[in-house]
N, C-alpha and C positions, 0 to 999 in steps of 0.2 A: 504494500500500500504506500501511497505517496501523500505527504502532507504539504498543502499549498497555503501560503500565508500572504495576505495582501494588507500591508500596513498603511492605513489612511490617516488623515489629520484628525478625524472624529472617531473612527472605529477601526478595529482590526478584524478582518474576515478570514476565517480558517476553513479549509475544506479537506476532506479525506477522499482520495481517489483509489478505487480498486480497478486497475487497468484504466480504461477511458470512462468509467462510470463514477460519477460524483456521489459518494455514499452518504456523507454527512457534512453539514456546514454549521458553523458557529460564528457569532459576532461578539467581540469584546470591546469595551470602551478603550480608546487610546489614552494611555496614561504615561506621560513623558518621564515620570519619576519612578515608574514601576520597575522592579528588578526581574532578572531572568527567573528567579525562584517564584516570584508572585505570578508571573504569566505562566510559568511551568505548572504551578498548583492549579490554576484555572484550567489549563489544557488537559492535565491528567484527570481532573474531576469530570470534565466533559466527555473524555474518552471512556472513562469508567462507566458513566451513565449509559453509553452505547455498547458496553461490554467489549471494548477494544483494549488490548494490551499495548503498552508502549513498544514492545518488541515486534508488533505487527506492522509498524511503520518502517518501511525499508529505506526511505530517503525523504528529503524535504527540499522545497524550492520556495523562494520568497522574493517579493518586491516591496518597495515602500517609498513614501514621500516624506517620512519623518526620519532624517538621518541618524539621530541618536538612538532610535529604536532598532535599527538594523543590527547592530552588534548585540543588543539585548536578545533578539530572537535567534541570532546565530548561536549565542551562548546557551540559550534554552535548548535548542535542538541538539547541541553537542552533549549537554549535561543530562538531559532527560530522555533523549531518543538515541544517543550514541551515533549521530550522523551530523556531518557538517553540511549545511544546506547549500544548494546552488543559489547565489544571490544574483538577481537580474540587474546588471549594471553595464557600463561601457565595456565592450569586448565580448559580451555574451551573444551568441548567435541567435537571432530572432527570426530570420527568414524574410524580413521586410526591409525596405529602404525608407529612411527617414528623410523626406524631401523638404526640409526647412532650413532656414539660415544657420541655426546652431542646433544640431541634433541633440546635444547634451542638455539642452534646456527642456526637452520634452520629458515629462515624468514617466518613470518606468511603468507605472500602472496604465498609463495611456498607451504606451507601446505594446504592452502585453494584451490589453483589450483589443488593439488593432490586429494583433496576431490571431486572436480568437475569432474576431468578426470576419476576417478574410477566409479563415479555414471553414467556418460554419456556413457562411452565406454565399461566398464566391461571386460577389457582385459589388458594385460601388456602395459603400456604407457610410452613413453619418451616425456616429455613436454619441448619444447624449448621456452623460454621467451626472446623476443628481447627488452630488456629494457636498462637502463643505463649500467647494466651488462647483458651479455647473459648467461642465466642459463639453464642447462639441468637437469631435475628432473626425476628420474626413479621410476615408480610405478609398483609393482608386480601385478599378477593376483588377489591376495587376497586383494589388495588395500593398501599394506604396502608401505610406502615411504622408499626406501632402499638406497638413496644417490643421488649424482649428481655431476655436473661440473659447475664451474664459470669461465667465460672469460670476458675480457673487451668488453663493448658494442661498436657498430660501431661508434656512435657519439663520444664516449670517445677516441677511437683509432684515429679517424680522427682529433679531436681537438688536440691530442698530436702531430700528424704529423705537423700540422700547427704551433703550439706553439713552438715546439722544433727544427724546421728546418728553415733555413733562406730563402729558395727559393721555398718551397712547398705552394701552395695556398689552400684556402678553396674550396672544390668542392661539387657538387651535387652527391648524392649517387644513380647514375643510372648505369645500366649495360653497359659496353662497347661493341662494335661490335666484338672485338676479344681480346684474352688474351694478345698478345704482343702489348703493347701500343706504338703508334707512336709519342706521345707527353706527356708532364708531366701530364696533366689532365686525358687522357685515361689510362696512366700507373697507376695513383693513383686509378682510378675507377676499373681497373682490380684487383689491390691488395686488395681494400676494398670489392667490391661486389663479385667478383669471388673468392678472397681469403677466405672470410667468408663463401661462399658457400662450398668451399672445406673443411673448418673447420667443418661445419655442417655434411657433408657427412662422413668425416673421424671419427668424434666423434660418430655419430650414429652407424657406422660399428664397432667401438671398443666397445661401450656399449653392442651392441647385441652380439658381440663375447664373452664378459664376462658373459652375461646372458645365452648364449647358445640357444637363440631363438629370433624370430622376435618380434618386438613391434610396436604398432601403434604410429606414431610420430605426435604430435600435436603442432602446433606453435601458439603463442600468442604474444602480445606486438606490439610495434610501426612498426617494419619492417617485420612483419610476412607475410603479403600478398605479399609484394615485393620479399622477399627471397624465398617464396614458389613457385613463378612463375619460378625460375631459377634452381630448383632441384626436382627430383622425390623422394628424401629422406623424404620430408614432406608429410604426408598423409592428414592431416586435419588442417585447420586454424580456430581458435576459439578466436576472440578478446575479448570475454566476459567471458573467463574461470574463472577468479578470482571472478568476480561479481557473477557468478552462484554458485561458491563455498561458497561465503559469505552467500548467501541465504540458502544453504543447511546446513551450520553450525548453522545459526540462527534457522532454523526449528528444528534441532536436539536438541538444548539447550532449546528452548521454550517448545518443546514436553516433554523433560525430567523434566522440572520444574513443569509441570502440574500434 
């Protein structure tokens, strides 16, 4: 079995693969000050709940956008699973070309997601990742990563409204019954949920306009299912896109090493 780890700014997603089948997934809160032992305790407890022994994990692969936690999870894998994980970073074979000004600026999670999207869908893809930031990643028919868009995530924007205004409350991100809000909460829900829906639809239209063709739009990340229900611009929801990409990158590098 293979353990895949995606270290994000808000959460850490873990998955156990048996061959190409994703058997289990778990999500932990990202804690910059947590130690390998703390994360290891969480992981072992989650595995025990699924009746998985640490010895059943034959290897591990990880990517992350929180540099201090990379070494934490490397240490965790070595101490608790007796494997040094493959860390997706510069020099690791991904099978795709990064066609941007500075390829090193592209987060490894976005690269890994592009690997999975090209493998799974074999057509031009726009990946929308609803994370701490909302990112749009554009993948060509040939599997090239040709660029993207970065926007503030929904929780980031909502927290900014609450923190920087005197009279706006924290709200639940649920769709309002109508665009024109009749009170503060419904007005904020309209601005957040419907406003971001309009952002998605508008950005997809602009990206496809620059490409000159239609693309498959794939959503992933925390609010993917919720946002997909409110717009026809999203074609597919795949919450495990990055984990799948990690497996594919792992297999490519292990195969090339043999």
